[in-house]
Structure formats: C-alpha cells, structure tokens
C-alpha positions as a printed Julia matrix, in Angstrom:
162×3 Matrix{Float64}:
  -5.7    94.66  -241.09
  -2.16   95.75  -241.66
  -1.33   97.11  -245.05
   1.91   96.79  -246.96
   2.52   98.97  -249.97
   5.14   98.46  -252.63
   5.86  100.15  -255.92
   6.34   98.02  -259.02
   7.83   99.33  -262.24
   6.54   97.82  -265.45
   8.05   99.42  -268.52
   7.36  103.14  -268.23
   4.38  102.59  -265.93
   4.79  102.69  -262.2
   2.02  100.89  -260.35
   1.36  100.51  -256.69
   0.38   97.14  -255.34
  -1.26   96.88  -251.96
  -0.97   93.69  -249.99
  -3.09   93.28  -246.91
  -2.69   90.68  -244.25
  -6.04   89.98  -242.68
  -6.62   88.89  -239.12
  -8.24   85.73  -240.5
  -5.27   85.09  -242.79
  -2.85   85.48  -239.89
  -4.93   83.15  -237.75
  -5.12   80.44  -240.42
  -1.37   80.67  -241.09
  -0.57   80.47  -237.37
  -3.01   77.59  -236.88
  -1.37   75.64  -239.72
   2.0    76.13  -238.04
   0.62   75.27  -234.58
  -1.03   72.09  -235.84
   1.94   71.21  -238.05
  -0.15   70.81  -241.21
   0.27   72.16  -244.74
  -2.18   74.12  -246.86
  -2.64   70.95  -248.91
  -3.64   69.04  -245.8
  -6.09   71.8   -244.85
  -7.5    71.59  -248.38
  -8.08   67.87  -247.9
  -9.71   68.37  -244.51
 -11.87   71.34  -245.45
 -12.64   70.96  -249.18
 -11.48   74.56  -249.69
  -9.07   74.76  -252.66
  -5.4    75.25  -251.79
  -5.3    78.39  -253.96
  -8.23   79.92  -252.03
  -6.56   79.11  -248.72
  -3.41   80.82  -250.0
  -5.38   83.92  -251.02
  -7.06   84.06  -247.6
  -3.7    83.76  -245.84
  -2.11   86.44  -248.03
  -5.07   88.81  -247.55
  -6.09   88.82  -251.22
  -9.54   87.59  -250.18
 -10.79   90.37  -247.94
 -14.2    88.89  -247.14
 -14.25   85.1   -247.47
 -17.67   83.55  -247.9
 -19.19   82.29  -244.65
 -19.48   78.86  -246.31
 -15.69   78.89  -246.84
 -15.22   79.91  -243.23
 -17.46   77.01  -242.14
 -15.35   74.56  -244.15
 -12.08   76.02  -242.85
 -13.37   75.79  -239.28
 -14.14   72.11  -239.83
 -10.69   71.54  -241.34
  -8.93   73.34  -238.51
 -11.03   71.67  -235.83
 -12.42   74.89  -234.36
 -15.96   76.17  -234.05
 -17.65   77.99  -236.89
 -18.59   80.88  -234.58
 -15.01   81.36  -233.41
 -13.73   81.61  -236.97
 -16.6    83.96  -237.9
 -15.51   86.2   -235.02
 -11.9    86.15  -236.16
 -13.01   86.99  -239.72
 -14.94   89.97  -238.36
 -18.43   88.81  -239.35
 -19.79   88.73  -235.8
 -18.84   89.38  -232.22
 -21.56   87.12  -230.84
 -21.03   83.7   -229.34
 -23.62   81.21  -228.23
 -23.86   81.22  -224.43
 -24.01   78.41  -221.93
 -25.36   75.26  -223.64
 -28.22   74.92  -221.13
 -29.09   78.59  -221.44
 -28.91   78.34  -225.23
 -31.13   75.23  -225.26
 -33.74   76.97  -223.11
 -33.72   80.05  -225.33
 -34.12   77.89  -228.44
 -36.98   75.92  -226.87
 -38.85   79.14  -226.1
 -38.23   80.43  -229.63
 -39.46   77.18  -231.2
 -42.62   77.22  -229.11
 -43.47   80.84  -229.78
 -42.58   80.98  -233.48
 -43.94   78.13  -235.64
 -41.94   79.32  -238.65
 -38.73   78.42  -236.79
 -39.98   74.87  -236.3
 -40.63   74.66  -240.04
 -37.14   76.02  -240.82
 -35.62   73.46  -238.46
 -37.56   70.6   -240.05
 -36.35   71.65  -243.5
 -32.77   72.05  -242.26
 -32.77   68.54  -240.79
 -33.47   67.14  -244.27
 -30.35   68.82  -245.7
 -26.89   67.29  -245.97
 -24.24   68.66  -243.56
 -22.72   70.7   -246.4
 -26.12   72.15  -247.28
 -26.74   72.96  -243.62
 -23.39   74.81  -243.49
 -24.34   76.76  -246.6
 -27.82   77.57  -245.23
 -26.35   78.79  -241.94
 -23.77   80.88  -243.75
 -26.51   82.43  -245.89
 -28.54   83.32  -242.79
 -25.5    84.97  -241.21
 -24.93   87.02  -244.37
 -28.59   88.09  -244.41
 -28.33   89.26  -240.81
 -25.1    91.13  -241.53
 -26.68   92.88  -244.53
 -29.6    93.94  -242.37
 -27.24   95.45  -239.8
 -25.31   97.39  -242.45
 -28.3    98.93  -244.23
 -29.01  102.5   -243.13
 -32.54  103.04  -241.97
 -34.56  105.54  -243.92
 -36.59  108.1   -242.12
 -40.11  108.46  -243.32
 -41.35  111.91  -244.0
 -44.4   112.89  -242.13
 -47.26  113.87  -244.36
 -48.14  117.55  -244.04
 -51.25  118.07  -241.96
 -54.29  118.33  -244.14
 -56.14  121.6   -244.19
 -59.45  121.56  -242.36
 -62.35  121.07  -244.7
 -64.46  124.08  -245.45
 -68.11  123.83  -244.61
C-alpha cells in the first residue's frame, strides 16, 4: 500500500490525515476504467453499495469483507480467488481443474464431514454460499495468524520413597 500524508488545519488544531491507496482499490479503479463502467454500474452488478466501492477504491476500507470481495468479483466478471489474491487474503489458487477434481474426490471419500458440509452448502442460495465460503476463508486466515503457544513440560516427579 502506498501512503499519502497531508496536514489539515482546523481552527487552532493541526491534524494529520492519512490516505492509503490499497492494491485492491487500485485494481478495482483500473478495472472500472478498462471495462468502461462506472461505480454505479458496478454497484448494480455486484450489490455492493456505491459508497463502499468508493471507500475500497480510496483505501479507506483496509480489509474488505470476503463476502464483499466475492460480490465485487462477480460484478467485475473475475474469479473470487483472483480478487482474494489481489486483496492480500491468500496467495493460493486452485490448480488444474482435473487435478482439483481428483483431490476433492479423495477428500470427500476420506472425510465424511466434508460430504455433509457439501450437502448443506448445496441447499443454500448462491449469496449464502458466497457468504459461507468467505467465512471459511476468514477462519483459515485467523488460524494462520494466531501464534502457537508452547506447552510447558511438567517437571519430572520425584521418585516415590519406599
């Protein structure tokens, strides 16, 4: 992120305002220009409010919700994963479709809970599926950020006296 700093004078108080332009904000702005659409049109396509789009573009929203990113991806006609990468949430991308399908088939066979999750997800609306996926991504990101605690080893117990 690039940072721009400016000093504003309000009465006798001098305050500093920081404006940041995020990579995601730059991308969305450039994509609007490339596609020749307005923020209002993106709002219509994505169901993300125009004001929120403006705050993302200006960098006021530092970490947009993954659900917002999913909606923006739909509105811009790009993949969710690509926009998540641009936003800095992940650097992973699904591999070759055949390879991915094989990996998923093995996972579904070996882990019954995944089959249950998939069955439940199929019953959700597309918007609910987007929200569920976004929530899972956030959970995984939280897990990666948490520092692991080291357990203390219990002191060896003294041998019992006989």
